[in-house]
C-alpha positions as CSV (number, residue, x, y, z in Angstrom):
1,M,-23.5,-33.1,-78.4
2,D,-26.7,-35.8,-78.2
3,H,-29.9,-33.9,-76.8
4,R,-29.9,-37.7,-74.2
5,V,-26.4,-37.1,-73.0
6,V,-27.3,-33.4,-72.2
7,R,-30.6,-34.2,-70.2
8,L,-28.3,-37.1,-68.7
9,R,-26.0,-35.2,-67.2
10,E,-28.4,-32.2,-66.0
11,A,-30.3,-35.6,-64.3
12,H,-27.2,-36.2,-62.2
13,G,-25.6,-32.6,-61.6
14,G,-23.8,-32.1,-64.4
15,G,-24.1,-30.4,-67.0
16,P,-23.1,-26.8,-68.7
17,G,-21.5,-24.5,-66.2
18,S,-22.1,-26.5,-63.3
19,R,-19.4,-28.4,-61.7
20,R,-19.3,-31.8,-60.0
21,R,-18.1,-32.4,-56.8
22,R,-16.3,-35.4,-55.8
23,G,-16.2,-37.3,-52.5
24,P,-17.4,-36.2,-48.7
25,R,-15.0,-33.1,-48.8
26,A,-15.1,-30.5,-51.4
27,R,-13.2,-27.4,-51.5
28,G,-12.1,-27.5,-47.3
29,R,-15.7,-28.1,-46.9
30,E,-16.9,-31.1,-44.5
31,L,-19.7,-32.6,-44.8
32,R,-21.5,-33.9,-41.7
33,P,-25.1,-35.9,-41.7
34,G,-27.8,-33.7,-40.8
35,R,-25.9,-30.6,-40.6
36,R,-24.9,-27.8,-43.3
37,P,-21.3,-28.2,-44.8
38,V,-18.9,-26.3,-42.5
39,R,-15.4,-25.0,-43.7
40,A,-12.7,-25.8,-42.4
41,R,-11.2,-23.1,-41.1
42,D,-14.5,-21.0,-40.1
43,D,-13.1,-17.8,-38.2
44,R,-16.8,-16.8,-37.6
45,G,-16.2,-15.1,-33.7
46,S,-13.2,-14.3,-34.0
47,G,-14.1,-11.2,-34.3
48,G,-16.3,-10.9,-31.1
49,V,-13.1,-12.8,-29.2
50,L,-10.4,-9.7,-30.4
51,A,-12.6,-7.0,-29.1
52,L,-12.5,-9.3,-25.6
53,A,-9.3,-9.1,-25.6
54,L,-9.1,-5.3,-26.6
55,V,-11.4,-4.4,-23.9
56,G,-9.2,-6.3,-21.4
57,A,-6.2,-4.7,-22.2
58,T,-7.6,-1.4,-22.2
59,L,-8.8,-2.1,-18.2
60,V,-5.3,-3.4,-17.4
61,V,-3.5,-0.4,-18.3
62,A,-6.3,1.8,-17.0
63,L,-6.2,0.1,-14.1
64,T,-2.2,0.4,-14.0
65,V,-2.3,4.2,-15.1
66,L,-4.6,4.9,-12.3
67,G,-3.1,3.2,-9.5
68,L,0.3,5.1,-10.4
69,G,-1.6,8.4,-10.7
70,A,-2.7,7.7,-7.0
71,A,0.5,6.8,-5.7
72,L,2.5,9.8,-7.3
73,A,-0.5,12.1,-5.5
74,A,0.3,11.0,-2.4
75,R,3.9,11.4,-3.4
76,Q,3.2,15.0,-3.6
77,R,0.8,15.0,-1.0
78,A,3.6,13.9,1.5
79,V,6.6,16.3,-0.3
80,A,4.3,19.0,0.7
81,A,3.4,17.9,4.2
82,A,7.1,17.9,4.7
83,D,7.7,21.1,2.9
84,A,4.7,22.7,5.1
85,A,6.2,20.7,8.3
86,A,10.0,22.0,7.8
87,L,8.5,25.3,7.4
88,A,6.5,25.5,10.4
89,A,10.2,24.4,12.6
90,A,11.8,26.8,10.8
91,D,9.5,29.5,11.7
92,A,9.8,28.5,15.4
93,L,13.5,28.7,15.6
94,L,13.2,32.5,14.3
95,G,10.2,33.5,16.3
96,V,8.1,34.1,13.9
97,A,5.6,31.2,15.0
98,P,5.1,30.5,18.7
99,G,6.1,27.5,20.1
100,E,8.9,24.5,20.1
101,P,9.8,23.9,16.3
102,C,9.5,20.2,16.5
103,A,6.2,20.0,18.1
104,L,5.1,22.6,15.6
105,A,6.4,20.4,13.0
106,E,4.7,17.4,14.6
107,E,1.5,19.4,14.5
108,V,1.7,20.2,11.0
109,A,2.4,16.9,9.4
110,T,-0.4,15.4,11.6
111,A,-2.6,17.8,9.9
112,H,-1.5,16.3,6.7
113,R,-1.9,12.9,7.9
114,V,1.6,11.7,7.7
115,A,3.4,10.7,10.3
116,L,6.9,13.2,11.4
117,S,9.9,10.6,12.1
118,V,12.7,12.7,12.3
119,C,13.5,16.4,13.3
120,T,16.5,17.6,13.7
121,I,17.3,21.3,14.5
122,D,21.0,22.5,13.6
123,G,21.6,26.5,14.3
124,A,18.9,28.3,12.1
125,E,17.8,24.9,9.7
126,A,15.4,22.5,10.3
127,L,15.7,19.2,8.9
128,V,12.4,17.3,8.7
129,A,11.5,14.1,7.7
130,V,7.9,12.2,7.2
131,R,6.6,8.8,6.6
132,T,3.7,7.5,5.0
133,E,2.0,4.5,3.3
134,A,-0.1,4.6,-0.5
135,L,-0.8,1.7,-2.1
136,G,1.3,-0.6,0.3
137,V,4.2,0.9,-0.4
138,T,6.3,3.4,2.4
139,M,8.0,6.6,1.5
140,E,9.7,8.5,3.8
141,L,10.3,12.0,2.3
142,V,12.7,14.9,4.0
143,S,12.8,18.3,3.9
144,R,14.8,21.3,4.8
145,A,13.9,25.1,5.6
146,G,16.2,27.7,6.7
147,P,19.0,30.1,5.4
148,P,20.5,29.6,2.3
149,P,23.5,27.1,2.3
């Protein structure tokens, strides 16, 4: 090739090993006046959005687990209170503890911060139901104490 042709190509952006781009768009890039070229499918910043979504999902799951754990713990406390109240009533029935069986069951339930809703005495058997509320949900639990059925 002639040296003048090579120099002419190099002066206009051509030459050996160079590629010339034509038009305002070249290879997915959009040229804007006064700005650097931006790729049409630019994914910068998507990692931050993904991290934020993962943190949000983790918080939702953690709060749900904590709420369910608190409700389960409240239920177990109410079960323990019902059992203790029924045992106290049965002890009063058998004469082991002094006092009226249902009054003693009410005293034990109040000490456990639950409300006694039912107290039934049938022979040597005491049937007690307590009521409590956890996270806006009312629970009523029943317990029985006495000789084996």
